[in-house]
C-alpha angles and dihedrals in degrees: 000000000000112000119195113196116199105229096164092111091065110121124234114243100356136025128249120193099280092041091053091047089052095049096043095047099043090049093053093041091054089060088060103038139001112274135191114209121217113213136170100201126034090220086072088071090074089073097036133077122264098268137134111280143184130205127240137162120286117275088234093054123104084240089072090090088066101032090115088072089059092046092048089066089064089060095222123187089211137357130210125194126186091218136053097230102076112131115251105179108135097358119165100191139070112267135202117190133186139238114196100181146329094228098130095059091067094027103037099174106121123223109286093230092065118106115251095256091051091046089055093049089047092056093045092050092054095049092085139027097225097083089055091049090050091053096046097046092057090074133069095233139008125224123202126191095223141022087242092061091044090055091051092049089052093044092056094040091235098160143017091205126100113277120213127183113229099176126222116239141180129259119253097251098181141346103241100070092095091072098038095094094048097071106125119251112274098023125112111292091004126131095280093051094043094047089050095044092085089202121143124189127206120188116183145072128293096240114142095253090057087070095207087160091076091055092050095047090050091058088074085064093048107062112190093026124115123209112210112204105197106184130084111276134197115237090242092055092047092052092045093051094045089052091056092064110011093181096045119114102241122169114194110201090181097210110348121206119244089258092052091046093051092046090053092050093046092055098038132107088219147338110243139199134171097187117159092209138001140173091218132329115235094178089062092056091043092053097042090047088060091049095252114135122236130223109198144162116274100253126138099253093050088052088051091053103034100038111173093336098073130073114231135202138179104275099230097043118094089185092055090049092050091049092052092049092050091059087070092059086084105085091212091054091045091051093048092050090045093056092044091049093055091049092047094049091056090068089070117068138146088232094061091042091052090050091054091047094049091052090054094047092049090051092050093047092051096045115121087221094059117128 
């Protein structure tokens, strides 16, 4: 069976969410079965495993409508793409495509970095469900990254095709996290120190649905705490957030490196998020995998990820967030959540996701209805 894995959404230089999903999944899948990667720029190989690859046009090119004609030449038995926008005109192979979330139907503000014409198209696309249905029904199967997203796809009747969950996960960033929670009470970086650190970490964008404003407003109710905002931030967003709580201790890292990010998590009381909606939540798994508790908004996907390990609060309530954070001031509670977080994070892995994906691809390749 020849598997072609669409890696053309891999970023150059540094991953975003879909790029990381691509790299993590194709790496794990290649341990189970030979894979040919499809790329559009050789610089993408810097963030991908050393595997056979083929070139194709960019997924943002007008040629995307006819990219299946390029892929046909590879004679694949099955193709997987980590997005739902891959061109299918003239394809002669089974195809599984991916839906990460449906966030922008309820939160239609497009990314601020988009050019005005693209922002307009973005809004128009999300005014109705039928374009999404059209995209999804072109494939032979649909993959979602969480059970929450799968439920939403089913709720809105977005496809008649089989839906399979191939969960997102977090990279293994080092090998010592398994012992991080076992530091005895009172020692450096142990439960007493971490509970007393009064350090909160936020990793994510500043899009409206991320609801960072609630976190910032809550800092006025948490004297002595510092909120570390790790991602790159526009000057206008920085000024707006600082104005919400002038006396709050906000540290803008403005695009921290992986090492800086991990150091912040390893010394934090908790990782926090007030998102109104998500398709998954990789920072939660990253933090829990390093035995750092998470305090997050009470939305379905965070419940799916955090289980009984996480602390939850009503997303629009600064007071509820502050109350959840204060529970971790008790070293025993911090330690209990730390152990539970590590155990919970271990249920998400690229290996298990690759196993689920391979089963789907084998089924599609063997289907009598295959093209």
